[in-house]
C-alpha positions as CSV (number, residue, x, y, z in Angstrom):
1,M,101.1,114.4,116.9
2,L,102.6,115.0,113.4
3,K,99.5,116.0,111.8
4,R,98.5,118.3,114.7
5,R,102.0,120.1,114.6
6,M,101.5,120.4,110.8
7,T,97.9,121.9,110.6
8,S,99.4,125.0,112.6
9,W,101.4,126.4,109.9
10,E,100.3,128.6,107.4
11,L,100.7,126.1,104.8
12,E,97.8,123.6,104.3
13,F,98.8,119.9,104.6
14,S,96.2,117.7,103.3
15,P,96.2,113.9,104.9
16,Q,95.8,111.4,102.3
17,E,94.8,113.2,99.5
18,V,95.1,111.4,95.9
19,V,98.0,112.8,94.1
20,C,99.1,111.2,90.6
21,G,97.0,108.2,91.4
22,Y,98.5,107.9,94.9
23,I,97.6,108.6,98.4
24,P,100.6,109.9,100.2
25,D,100.6,110.4,104.0
26,F,100.5,114.2,103.4
27,Y,100.4,116.6,100.8
28,C,100.9,120.4,100.4
29,H,99.5,121.6,96.9
30,E,100.6,125.1,97.4
31,V,104.5,123.9,97.0
32,S,103.9,120.3,95.3
33,L,105.2,118.7,98.4
34,V,104.6,114.9,99.5
35,V,105.5,114.0,102.8
36,E,105.4,109.9,103.5
37,V,105.7,108.3,106.9
38,D,106.8,104.8,106.4
39,G,106.0,101.9,108.8
40,P,107.9,98.8,109.3
41,I,105.9,97.1,105.9
42,H,108.1,99.7,103.9
43,R,111.2,97.5,104.6
44,F,109.6,95.0,102.0
45,L,108.6,97.7,99.8
46,R,111.2,99.6,98.6
47,E,111.2,98.8,95.0
48,R,107.2,99.8,94.7
49,D,108.1,103.0,96.8
50,A,111.0,104.0,94.8
51,R,108.7,103.5,91.5
52,R,105.9,105.6,93.1
53,Q,108.6,108.5,94.3
54,R,109.7,108.8,90.9
55,H,106.4,109.0,89.3
56,L,105.6,111.7,91.8
57,E,108.7,113.7,91.2
58,L,108.3,113.5,87.5
59,A,105.1,115.0,87.8
60,G,106.7,117.9,89.5
61,N,106.5,117.0,93.1
62,T,109.1,117.1,96.1
63,V,108.9,114.0,98.3
64,I,110.6,113.5,101.6
65,R,110.2,110.4,103.6
66,F,110.6,109.7,107.2
67,T,110.0,106.4,109.3
68,N,107.3,106.2,111.9
69,R,110.2,106.2,114.4
70,Q,111.6,109.5,113.3
71,A,108.0,111.1,113.0
72,F,107.3,109.5,116.7
73,F,110.5,109.8,118.5
74,R,112.1,112.8,117.0
75,T,108.7,114.8,116.0
76,E,110.3,118.4,116.5
77,D,113.1,117.5,114.1
78,T,110.6,115.8,111.6
79,V,108.4,118.8,111.7
80,T,111.1,121.0,111.4
81,E,112.9,119.5,108.3
82,I,109.0,119.3,106.8
83,L,108.7,123.1,107.2
84,N,112.3,123.9,105.9
85,T,111.5,122.0,103.2
86,A,108.2,123.6,102.5
87,I,109.5,127.0,102.9
88,G,112.4,126.4,100.7
89,L,110.1,125.3,98.1
90,R,107.8,128.6,98.5
91,M,110.6,130.7,98.4
92,S,112.2,129.0,94.9
93,L,108.4,129.2,93.6
94,G,108.3,133.2,94.5
95,A,111.6,133.5,92.9
96,D,110.3,131.9,89.6
97,E,107.4,133.9,89.3
98,Q,109.2,137.2,89.8
99,P,109.7,139.2,86.3
């Protein structure tokens, strides 16, 4: 459901594209936004996820995370947060490009 909602935007989100040697759930190349949707197993992978997130951020990406529960039960809120983050990043990138 989340993937379907994200594909209706003018920003393109690719599911499971390789980014810095990792495969995040979604990636928007235009604004370097990584979206992770973490299932229950991630409770046991916090250190690994933190290292991965630091590596992605050091490479210039913004990473936002949601739990499966958030994505499934609060889909509209999740989609709104993703879209607001992407729009904010796009606006800041546009401001950086102005002379």
